[in-house]
N, C-alpha and C positions, 0 to 999 in steps of 0.2 A: 087575591093574593094566595089563597089556598090552592087554586088550580095552578098557579105559577110554581109553587113549591112542589106540587105533584109532578108537573112536567119536568122540572129540574131534576128531581129524584129519579124519575123514569129514564131521563137522558143519561144520567150518571151510571145507572144500572146497566144500560145498554153498552156504554163505553167500556165498563169493567168486564162485562160478559164477552164483548168482542175481543178485547186484548187477551183474555185468558183462553179463548178459543183458538187464537192464532198461536199461542205458546204451546198448546197441547195438540201437536200434529198427529200423534199416534205412531204406529209401527213404521220403521224406516222403509220397509218394502211395500207397504200397502199403497195401491194405486195403479194407474195405467202407465206403462213404459213403452216408448216407441224408439225404434232404431233399425239397425241392420246386422245381419250375420253373414259374413263372407264365406264363400266356398260351398254354400248349400245349393245343390242342384235339384233336390226333391221339393223344395219349397221356395217361395219368393225370397229374394235377398232382404226384403223389408220384413221386420218383425214387430209384432205387438205382443206385449206380455201384460196380463192383468193379474195382480196379486192381491190377496186378502189375508187378514190376520183375524182369527176369531177368539183370540185370547189364549189359544193352545197350539194351533197349527197354522202354518202358511199353506194356503191353497191357491189355485188359480188356473189360468189357461194361457197357452201360447197361441197366437193368431186366432182369437175368437172370430167366429163367422164361418167362412168357407173352409178354412184349414184347421178346425178345432184340434188342439193337442192338449188334453188335460194333464196338468202337472200331478204326478203321482207321489213325488217326494220333494220337499223343499226345506232347506235349513239356512239359518243365518247365524254365523259365529261372530258375536260382537267384538271379539278380540281380532282386530284387523278388518272387521266388517266384510267377512268372506261369505259369499252367497253360493249355494249349491242347489241346482234344480235338476230333476229327472222327469222325463216324460216319454211316452211311447206314441209313435205315429206310424202310419203306413206310407210306404212309397207308392209310386204309380202302379207297380205290379202287385201290390197288396202285401208285400213283405213288411213285417213290423220292424221299425227302426227304434232303437233305444237311445234317446237323446240325453246327454249329460252336459250341463252347462255349469261352469265354475267361473266365478268372477269376484270382483271387489267393488264395493260402493265407494265412489269418489264424491267429493264435495258434500259429505253427509249433512252438515248443518245448514246447507243452502237449499232453496227451493228447486234449483236446477241440478239436483244430484243426478248422477248417472252411474251405471255399472259397466265395467269393461272386463272382458275375460275371454275364455275359449269355450268352444262347444265341440262335441264329437258324437258320432254314432258308429255303427259297424262299417259303414261305407265311406264316410267322409268326415272332415273336421274343418274348423276355421276359427276365426275370431268374431266377437260380437261386442257391440256397444249399444246400450239402450239408455234413454234419458227419461226421467219421470216427468209426467205431464201434470 
């Protein structure tokens, strides 16, 4: 009987812990985001953005892997859930391109949230849509 009570208590503790872990998702930008950015001739039309929140700053990388573009500045305005990202990358000739991405988080309370907006650099601009994975 004693072991039954122990197993029951342990099971309840696991259920309570799992439900609170689901409820505490963390920063709304944290995670991997996949999508596309239209009009970009210097990089693939597909885009991967990995964002992190350390409790003070949003950091991350655009297209980690072969096209690493470190994010140098990122902000999130909770009023309207407006996202601003800045990053520098080189084009095929070696010229530095200053990317600026401005968007808005859609479906914030859902797991399938996404960001839509516009991006630009000195040579081109377009729209983007990335969804959280």
